[in-house]
C-alpha positions in Angstrom: 97.8 196.8 -4.8 99.7 195.7 -1.6 102.2 198.6 -2.1 99.5 201.2 -2.3 97.7 199.7 0.7 100.9 200.0 2.7 101.4 203.5 1.5 97.9 204.5 2.5 98.6 203.1 6.0 101.8 205.0 6.3 100.1 208.2 5.2 97.4 207.6 7.8 100.0 207.1 10.5 101.9 210.2 9.4 98.7 212.2 9.5 97.8 211.0 13.0 101.3 211.8 14.4 101.2 215.1 12.6 97.9 215.9 14.2 99.4 215.3 17.6 102.2 217.8 16.8 99.6 220.3 15.5 97.6 220.0 18.7 100.5 220.1 21.1 102.6 222.9 19.5 104.2 224.4 21.5 105.1 227.3 19.1 103.4 228.8 16.1 106.3 227.6 14.0 105.8 224.0 15.2 102.2 224.2 14.3 102.9 225.6 10.9 105.4 222.9 10.1 102.8 220.3 11.3 100.1 221.8 9.1 102.5 221.9 6.1 103.4 218.2 6.7 99.7 217.3 7.0 98.9 219.0 3.7 101.8 217.2 2.0 100.7 213.9 3.5 97.3 214.5 2.0 98.8 215.3 -1.3 100.9 212.1 -1.1 97.8 210.1 -0.3 96.0 211.6 -3.3 98.9 210.8 -5.4 98.8 207.2 -4.2 95.1 207.1 -5.0 95.9 208.3 -8.6 98.5 205.6 -9.0 96.1 202.9 -7.6 93.1 203.8 -9.7 94.6 205.4 -12.8 92.1 208.3 -12.5 94.0 211.5 -13.1 91.2 213.9 -12.1 92.9 214.6 -8.8 96.3 215.6 -10.2 95.3 219.3 -10.4 94.1 219.1 -6.8 97.5 217.7 -5.8 99.2 220.7 -7.4 96.9 223.2 -5.8 97.4 221.6 -2.3 101.1 221.7 -2.7 101.1 225.3 -3.8 98.8 226.3 -0.9 101.0 224.5 1.6 104.1 226.2 0.2 102.6 229.7 0.1 101.0 229.3 3.5 104.4 228.4 4.9 106.0 231.4 3.4 103.3 233.8 4.8 103.6 232.4 8.3 107.4 232.4 8.2 107.4 236.1 7.2 104.8 236.9 10.0 107.0 235.1 12.5 110.0 237.0 11.3 108.2 240.3 11.6 107.0 239.6 15.2 110.5 238.4 16.3 112.4 241.4 14.9 
């Protein structure tokens, strides 16, 4: 119980710091990395919730969030590559 509470606190801190990076930028690549980090922090928090409660209903949500974050990063990376070349 204590370990999951500490983990939730760390995920909240990571999300707050990531929101600062998302807000400040300065480039599109920085914002995309921040958004990716925010999505994975959310997935980690959901994973911690699953461990804490034993309710596995959110496991497919974690998988979908991870896939959306990965695919979104690929799409933005390719867009940035097209613009810069």
